[in-house]
C-alpha positions, 0 to 999 in steps of 0.5 A, a space after each residue: 461379748 467381752 469388752 476390749 479395754 480402751 487402751 488396747 483398742 487404741 493401741 491397735 488403731 495406732 499400730 494399724 495407722 503406723 503400718 499404713 503410713 510406713 507402707 505409703 512411704 516405703 522405698 521400692 527398690 524393684 526394677 521398673 519398666 523405665 529402669 529396664 529401658 535405661 539399664 542398657 546404657 549403663 551396660 554399654 561398656 560392660 563386657 563381662 557376662 551377666 552370669 559370672 562363673 566365678 568369684 573373680 568374674 563376679 568382682 570384674 562384673 561388679 567393678 565394671 557396673 560401678 565404673 560405668 555408673 561413675 563414668 555416666 554421672 561423674 558430676 558432683 551436683 546432687 539431684 534435687 530434693 522432692 524429685 525423681 532420682 532413678 536411673 533415667 534421671 541420673 543418666 540425663 543429669 550426668 551428675 549426682 552425689 553418693 546417695 544418687 549413684 548408689 541407688 543406680 548401682 544397686 538396681 544395675 547389680 540386681 538386674 545382673 542377678 546380685 542381691 544388694 543392700 543399701 547402706 547409710 554410714 555415719 561417722 561417730 568420730 565427731 559425735 562420740 555416739 551412734 544416737 547423736 550421729 543419726 540425729 544430728 545433721 551435718 556429720 560425716 556420712 556416706 551412702 554405699 552399696 553392699 553386694 552379695 558375692 560367692 564369698 560374702 558381702 562386698 562394699 561398693 563405693 559410690 563416689 570412687 572405683 573402689 571395692 572393699 577387698 582385702 589383701 588376700 582378695 577377700 570381700 569385707 562387709 561393712 560390719 566386718 570392717 566396723 568390727 575391725 575398727 573397734 578392735 583397733 586392728 589395721 585392715 590390710 587392703 588390696 587398694 586403700 579406701 578412698 575416704 576417711 570414713 572407712 577408717 574411723 568408727 562409724 555406724 551403719 543403717 541398712 535400708 535407710 535412704 534418707 532421714 528427711 523424707 525428701 528423696 522418694 515419694 510421697 516426699 514428706 518428713 518421714 524418713 525414706 526407708 526400704 523396710 525389708 532391708 531395714 529389718 536386717 539391722 535387727 539380725 544377729 551380727 554373726 550372720 553378716 
């Protein structure tokens, strides 16, 4: 029988432990029975069919859902760390920050049949570096949702009733906007963005819900990540 080199065995153990830790800490974005129970509250003022037949019907439904979440939770007090932050919790609190509302917007949109991805945006204006923007707390940041329409990915803001639609009514993804800013070409919006983070250099991280691990169980120091969405960070930019 061949003997396995010690370093190979140790590496295998390390990888196995890492996979177990990641699985234990992974953010699950599937709809729970409780979510389905509370979704009708978020759809009370949404008159559009949940099966939109055109791009413009999609935009109306997305906007209606976004506005409903903002109307239900207009306050700007965050849900506490190390506690639940799902649809029921936001509904009862009537308040939250961008990362609280974006979670709910995503779940309601998925219930309506859309594909979504959670995005953490970090401005690089202050740090001048993508790495420092990720590692240094206190910089300008934002949690948003992207939803896949029949014409491409669309940003759904979580603090204001704004969608990333250009002057030709086309959706603009975060990666497209990032490229536009890098090329120093002004974006022609249908409605101007609600915050300056959309007009300055930034980085995006798909699937990252927190860097500190205090938003979702088991509430430890390991970042809160949805790994299927996080894997999209490594897809070639041409497919975005």
